[in-house]
C-alpha positions in Angstrom: -147.9 -101.8 84.7 -144.3 -102.1 83.6 -143.7 -103.0 80.0 -141.5 -105.9 79.1 -138.8 -105.0 76.6 -139.4 -106.7 73.2 -138.0 -110.2 72.9 -137.0 -110.3 76.6 -137.8 -113.4 78.7 -140.6 -112.5 81.2 -141.0 -113.8 84.7 -143.7 -116.3 83.5 -141.4 -117.6 80.8 -138.6 -117.9 83.3 -140.7 -120.0 85.6 -142.0 -122.1 82.7 -138.5 -122.7 81.4 -137.2 -123.7 84.8 -140.1 -126.0 85.6 -139.7 -127.6 82.1 -136.0 -128.2 82.7 -136.2 -129.6 86.2 -139.4 -131.6 86.3 -138.7 -134.9 84.5 -141.3 -137.6 84.2 -138.9 -140.5 83.4 -136.4 -140.2 86.3 -138.4 -139.1 89.4 -139.8 -142.6 89.9 -136.9 -144.5 91.5 -137.1 -143.2 95.1 -140.8 -144.3 95.2 -139.4 -147.9 95.7 -138.9 -146.8 99.3 -142.7 -146.7 99.7 -144.7 -143.9 101.2 -141.7 -142.8 103.2 -140.2 -141.6 99.9 -142.6 -138.6 100.2 -140.9 -137.7 103.5 -137.5 -138.0 101.8 -138.7 -135.6 99.0 -139.9 -133.1 101.6 -136.6 -133.3 103.6 -134.4 -133.1 100.5 -136.4 -130.1 99.3 -136.0 -128.4 102.7 -132.3 -129.1 103.2 -131.0 -129.0 99.6 -133.4 -127.5 97.2 -134.1 -124.4 99.2 -130.4 -123.5 99.9 -129.5 -124.4 96.2 -132.3 -122.1 95.0 -131.2 -119.2 97.2 -127.7 -119.4 96.0 -128.7 -119.4 92.4 -131.0 -116.4 93.1 -128.1 -114.4 94.6 -125.7 -115.3 91.8 -128.2 -114.8 89.0 -129.5 -111.5 90.3 -126.0 -110.1 91.0 -124.2 -111.3 87.9 -126.8 -111.5 85.0 -124.2 -112.5 82.5 -124.8 -115.0 79.6 -123.3 -118.3 80.4 -124.6 -118.4 83.9 -122.6 -120.9 85.9 -119.6 -120.4 83.6 -119.6 -116.7 84.2 -119.9 -117.1 88.0 -117.1 -119.6 88.3 -114.9 -117.5 86.1 -115.3 -114.5 88.3 -114.5 -116.6 91.4 -111.8 -119.1 90.3 -110.7 -117.9 86.9 -110.9 -118.9 83.2 -109.5 -122.4 83.5 -111.9 -123.7 86.1 -114.8 -122.0 84.4 -114.0 -123.6 81.1 -113.9 -127.1 82.7 -117.3 -126.4 84.3 -118.7 -125.4 80.9 -117.2 -128.5 79.3 -118.7 -130.9 81.9 -122.1 -129.2 81.5 -122.1 -129.7 77.8 -120.8 -133.3 77.9 -123.4 -134.4 80.4 -126.2 -133.3 78.0 -124.7 -135.0 75.0 -124.5 -138.3 76.9 -127.9 -137.9 78.6 -130.0 -137.1 75.5 -129.9 -140.7 74.2 -131.4 -142.1 77.4 -134.3 -139.7 77.2 -135.1 -140.6 73.6 -134.7 -144.3 74.2 -137.3 -143.9 77.0 -139.4 -141.9 74.5 -139.3 -144.6 71.8 -140.0 -147.3 74.4 -143.0 -145.5 75.8 -144.3 -144.8 72.3 -144.0 -148.4 71.4 -145.7 -149.7 74.6 -148.6 -147.2 74.1 -149.2 -147.2 70.4 -147.2 -150.0 68.6 -146.2 -152.9 70.9 -145.1 -155.0 68.0 -143.0 -152.4 66.3 -139.6 -153.4 64.9 -136.7 -152.5 67.1 -134.9 -150.8 64.2 -137.8 -148.4 63.9 -137.6 -147.6 67.6 -133.9 -146.8 67.1 -134.6 -144.6 64.1 -137.3 -142.8 66.1 -134.9 -142.1 69.0 -132.3 -140.8 66.6 -134.8 -138.7 64.7 -135.9 -137.1 68.0 -132.2 -136.2 68.8 -131.8 -134.4 65.5 -135.1 -132.6 65.9 -133.7 -131.2 69.2 -130.5 -130.2 67.3 -132.6 -128.4 64.7 -134.7 -126.5 67.3 -131.5 -125.5 69.2 -129.9 -124.1 66.0 -133.1 -122.1 65.3 -132.3 -120.0 68.4 -133.5 -119.1 71.9 -136.9 -117.7 71.0 -138.2 -121.0 69.5 -136.7 -123.0 72.4 -138.3 -120.7 75.0 -141.7 -120.9 73.2 -141.7 -124.7 73.2 -140.6 -125.0 76.8 -143.4 -122.6 77.9 -146.0 -124.9 76.3 -144.3 -127.9 77.7 -144.2 -126.5 81.3 -148.0 -126.1 81.2 -148.3 -129.7 79.9 -146.1 -131.0 82.7 -148.1 -129.2 85.4 -151.3 -130.5 83.8 -150.1 -134.1 83.5 -148.9 -134.3 87.1 -152.0 -132.6 88.6 -154.2 -135.0 86.6 -151.9 -137.9 87.7 -152.5 -136.9 91.3 -156.3 -136.5 90.8 -156.5 -139.9 89.1 -154.6 -141.3 92.1 -157.2 -139.9 94.5 -160.1 -141.2 92.5 -158.4 -144.6 92.1 -157.8 -144.8 95.9 -161.5 -144.1 96.6 -162.7 -146.7 94.1 -160.2 -149.5 94.4 -158.0 -148.7 97.4 -154.3 -147.8 97.4 -151.5 -150.2 96.4 -149.5 -148.9 99.4 -150.3 -148.1 103.0 -150.7 -144.3 103.5 -151.2 -144.4 107.3 -149.2 -141.9 109.3 -146.7 -144.5 110.4 -145.9 -145.2 106.7 -144.3 -141.8 106.4 -141.7 -142.4 109.1 -138.1 -142.9 108.0 -135.4 -145.4 108.7 -132.1 -143.6 108.2 -130.1 -146.3 106.3 -128.1 -146.6 103.1 -131.2 -146.7 100.9 -132.5 -143.5 102.4 -129.3 -141.7 101.6 -129.0 -143.2 98.2 -132.5 -142.3 97.2 -132.0 -138.8 98.6 -129.1 -138.4 96.2 -131.4 -139.6 93.3 -133.9 -136.8 94.4 -131.1 -134.2 94.3 -130.3 -135.3 90.7 -134.0 -134.6 89.9 -133.9 -131.2 91.5 -130.9 -129.7 89.7 -131.2 -127.1 87.0 -132.1 -123.7 88.7 -129.1 -122.1 87.0 -130.3 -123.1 83.5 -132.2 -119.8 82.9 -129.1 -117.8 83.7 -127.3 -119.2 80.7 -129.3 -116.7 78.7 -129.3 -113.9 81.3 -128.9 -111.1 78.8 -132.3 -112.0 77.4 -134.1 -111.9 80.8 -136.3 -109.0 81.6 -135.1 -107.3 84.9 -132.9 -110.3 86.0 -132.0 -108.6 89.3 -135.7 -108.7 90.3 -137.1 -111.6 88.4 -134.5 -114.3 89.0 -135.2 -114.3 92.8 -138.9 -114.3 92.2 -138.6 -117.1 89.7 -136.6 -119.1 92.2 -139.4 -119.0 94.8 -142.3 -119.6 92.4 -140.6 -122.3 90.4 -139.1 -124.0 93.5 -142.5 -124.3 95.2 -144.2 -125.5 92.1 -141.5 -128.1 91.3 -141.5 -129.6 94.8 -145.3 -129.8 94.9 -145.4 -131.5 91.4 -142.8 -134.1 92.3 -144.7 -135.0 95.5 -148.0 -135.2 93.6 -146.4 -137.5 91.1 -144.9 -139.7 93.8 -148.3 -140.0 95.5 -150.1 -141.0 92.2 -147.3 -143.6 91.6 -147.7 -145.2 95.0 -151.5 -145.3 94.8 -151.3 -147.4 91.6 -148.3 -149.7 92.1 -146.9 -151.5 95.2 -143.5 -150.1 96.1 -141.6 -153.3 95.6 -143.0 -153.6 92.0 -142.1 -150.1 90.8 -140.1 -150.1 87.6 -137.4 -147.5 88.0 -137.3 -146.7 84.3 -140.9 -147.1 83.2 -142.8 -146.7 86.5 -144.6 -143.6 85.4 -145.9 -145.3 82.3 -147.2 -148.3 84.1 -148.7 -146.3 86.9 -150.6 -144.0 84.5 -151.9 -147.0 82.7 -153.3 -148.5 85.9 -154.8 -145.2 87.1 -156.6 -144.7 83.8 -158.6 -147.9 84.6 -161.0 -145.6 86.4 -162.3 -144.5 83.0 -163.7 -148.0 82.3 -164.4 -148.4 78.5 -162.6 -145.1 77.9 -159.4 -146.3 79.6 -157.3 -146.7 76.4 -158.3 -143.3 75.0 -157.6 -141.4 78.2 -154.3 -143.2 78.6 -153.1 -142.5 75.1 -154.1 -138.8 75.4 -152.1 -138.3 78.6 -149.1 -140.4 77.5 -148.9 -138.4 74.3 -148.6 -135.2 76.3 -146.1 -136.9 78.6 -144.0 -137.9 75.5 -144.0 -134.2 74.4 -142.7 -133.2 77.8 -139.7 -135.6 77.3 -138.9 -133.8 74.1 -139.2 -130.3 75.6 -137.0 -131.3 78.6 -134.1 -131.9 76.2 -134.8 -128.6 74.5 -134.2 -126.7 77.7 -131.1 -128.7 78.7 -129.5 -128.6 75.2 -130.1 -124.8 75.1 -128.5 -124.4 78.6 -125.6 -126.7 77.9 -124.7 -125.1 74.6 -125.1 -121.5 75.8 -122.9 -122.2 78.8 -120.3 -123.8 76.5 -120.6 -121.0 74.0 -119.4 -118.6 76.6 -116.3 -120.6 77.5 -113.0 -119.2 76.2 -112.0 -122.2 74.2 -115.2 -122.2 72.1 -114.4 -118.7 71.0 -111.0 -119.8 69.6 -111.8 -123.2 68.0 -113.4 -123.7 64.6 -115.5 -126.7 65.7 -117.1 -125.5 68.9 -117.0 -121.8 68.1 -118.6 -122.0 64.7 -121.9 -120.0 64.2 -124.8 -120.6 61.9 -124.9 -118.1 59.0 -128.6 -117.3 59.4 -129.4 -117.8 63.1 -126.0 -116.9 64.6 -126.2 -119.8 67.0 -123.3 -122.2 67.8 -124.6 -124.8 65.4 -121.6 -127.2 65.5 -122.0 -127.6 69.3 -125.5 -128.8 68.7 -124.5 -131.0 65.7 -121.7 -132.6 67.7 -124.3 -133.4 70.5 -126.5 -135.1 67.8 -123.5 -137.2 66.6 -122.6 -138.4 70.1 -126.2 -139.2 70.9 -126.7 -141.1 67.6 -123.6 -143.3 68.3 -124.9 -144.2 71.8 -128.4 -145.0 70.5 -127.0 -147.2 67.7 -124.9 -149.0 70.3 -128.0 -149.6 72.4 -130.2 -150.9 69.7 -127.8 -152.7 67.4 -125.9 -154.6 70.0 -127.5 -156.7 72.8 -126.9 -158.1 76.2 -123.7 -156.7 77.6 -124.0 -153.7 75.2 -127.2 -152.7 77.0 -125.3 -152.9 80.3 -122.6 -150.8 78.7 -125.1 -148.2 77.6 -126.6 -147.8 81.1 -123.1 -147.6 82.5 -122.4 -144.7 80.2 -125.6 -143.1 81.4 -124.3 -143.4 85.0 -121.1 -141.7 83.7 -123.2 -138.8 82.4 -124.8 -138.5 85.9 -121.4 -138.2 87.4 -120.3 -135.6 84.9 -123.6 -133.8 85.6 -122.8 -133.5 89.3 -119.2 -132.2 88.8 -120.0 -128.5 87.9 -121.9 -128.1 91.1 -118.7 -128.8 93.1 -117.7 -125.3 91.9 -121.1 -123.6 92.2 -121.4 -123.7 96.0 -117.9 -122.4 96.8 -118.3 -119.8 94.1 -121.1 -117.9 95.9 -119.0 -117.7 99.1 -115.8 -116.6 97.4 -117.6 -113.9 95.4 -119.3 -112.5 98.5 -115.9 -112.2 100.1 -113.8 -110.9 97.2 -116.3 -108.8 95.3 -117.7 -106.6 98.0 -118.3 -103.5 95.8 -120.8 -105.1 93.4 -124.4 -104.3 94.5 -126.4 -107.4 95.4 -130.1 -107.0 94.6 -130.7 -110.2 96.5 -128.7 -112.1 99.1 -129.0 -115.5 100.7 -130.8 -114.7 104.0 -129.2 -114.7 107.5 -126.0 -113.0 106.4 -122.7 -114.8 106.2 -124.1 -117.6 108.5 -126.9 -118.4 106.0 -124.5 -118.2 103.1 -122.0 -120.6 104.5 -124.6 -123.1 105.8 -126.3 -123.1 102.4 -123.1 -123.5 100.5 -121.7 -126.3 102.8 -125.0 -128.3 102.8 -125.3 -128.0 99.0 -121.7 -129.0 98.4 -122.0 -132.1 100.7 -125.2 -133.3 99.0 -123.4 -133.1 95.6 -120.3 -134.8 96.9 -122.4 -137.6 98.4 -124.2 -138.1 95.1 -120.9 -138.5 93.4 -119.6 -141.0 96.0 -122.9 -143.1 95.8 -122.5 -143.5 92.0 -119.5 -145.6 92.8 -121.2 -147.8 95.3 -123.1 -150.8 93.9 -124.6 -153.8 95.6 -122.4 -156.1 93.6 -119.1 -154.7 94.7 -116.4 -154.0 92.1 -117.6 -154.1 88.5 -114.8 -153.5 86.1 -117.0 -152.3 83.2 -119.0 -150.0 85.4 -116.3 -148.5 87.7 -113.6 -148.2 85.1 -116.0 -146.5 82.7 -116.8 -143.9 85.4 -113.1 -143.4 86.4 -111.6 -143.5 82.9 -114.5 -141.8 81.2 -114.3 -138.9 83.7 -110.5 -138.7 83.3 -110.7 -138.7 79.5 -113.4 -136.0 79.6 -111.4 -133.8 81.9 -108.2 -134.3 79.9 -110.0 -133.4 76.7 -111.4 -130.3 78.2 -107.9 -129.3 79.4 -106.4 -129.9 76.0 -109.1 -127.7 74.4 -108.4 -125.0 76.9 -104.6 -125.1 76.4 -104.9 -125.1 72.6 -107.1 -122.0 72.8 -104.4 -120.2 74.7 -101.7 -120.8 72.1 
């Protein structure tokens, strides 16, 4: 048996880290509003997007096992400037997404354990969780990997139990939705396309582990293996979760934000007098997985940014902790941004809440942007860097490579376009935030890059 070099990330840890990063219990719910046909959409999206996306990451990760992952790949293909922008987008998205995760955390905690808790305490709880993530990140990769390994096991357990509870519930009480064969058929309309883009959002993150490629044991072998193992597991878990959700709640009554919480509460009714105890145990584990999800993404976001050229030449983003040698100011700045957004959500009311969720949509947009570079990158590197050995290649030669890249790019581009389409037409607050926010983010990234070159 081959020995794993000390402190190297093993295949098991890679799979755990990737499952922890991609499987998210609070955002996979929305497509279930389509009904049972959403399971078909999950399967088709996994087939036409998730598989090509995974294959591309397997080739890039195995061929170029450099720290920084997506930054390193884009730099090789398109140069320092483009790669720095990609790293900047990656980091900004996490900073704006973290508040939403911990607002969901504090909301679920309140609903499960303290329904009459003061709103100020909920805000303080959400902020405290953000700074706990900052602290874990500053402590270094080893602690983050350990926590995400535990969390991955918890996520698998929660979703498998969720599916089993759904099956038992359906036998005892019947299903809230029709699961006949005809219910799985699709109508290809705008909603189908929109929810497919939401599914794509929930499937992104294969490249996360490559942000710490130098710490991976035998990346040329293990990254392709991880892609297959994690990919199958992730797709199965999301489909099991969607099934449990649809057994418990009618499709037209699914809450896109808290649907998992309400479905779990309903499914736990099969325990009779033990319903509350069972529910609180499972929801406690689910809350832990929300925390761990942000650990994996903050680690990935900061590590990618840390490799960017402008972070090496600026005191703020390039600063390193004296004890742990981690880019501590990058984590701290994330915490500051998250705190400001959480305060805005809890202190203000009405339109301010609308503004907060608009900012969250902006983070979704920024999240999609790096992937516009990822898919052309694999094609360009295959064409210009012909001498580098490729331990793994996207199957079917150039044809498979081009098809995978084009399909992946189109899915991402469609997701960006759909963020601008709302049922209410032009909304100045929403649309201007997306347009101006992305413009300012891009401009700031360019300024940082230019200053670093002086």
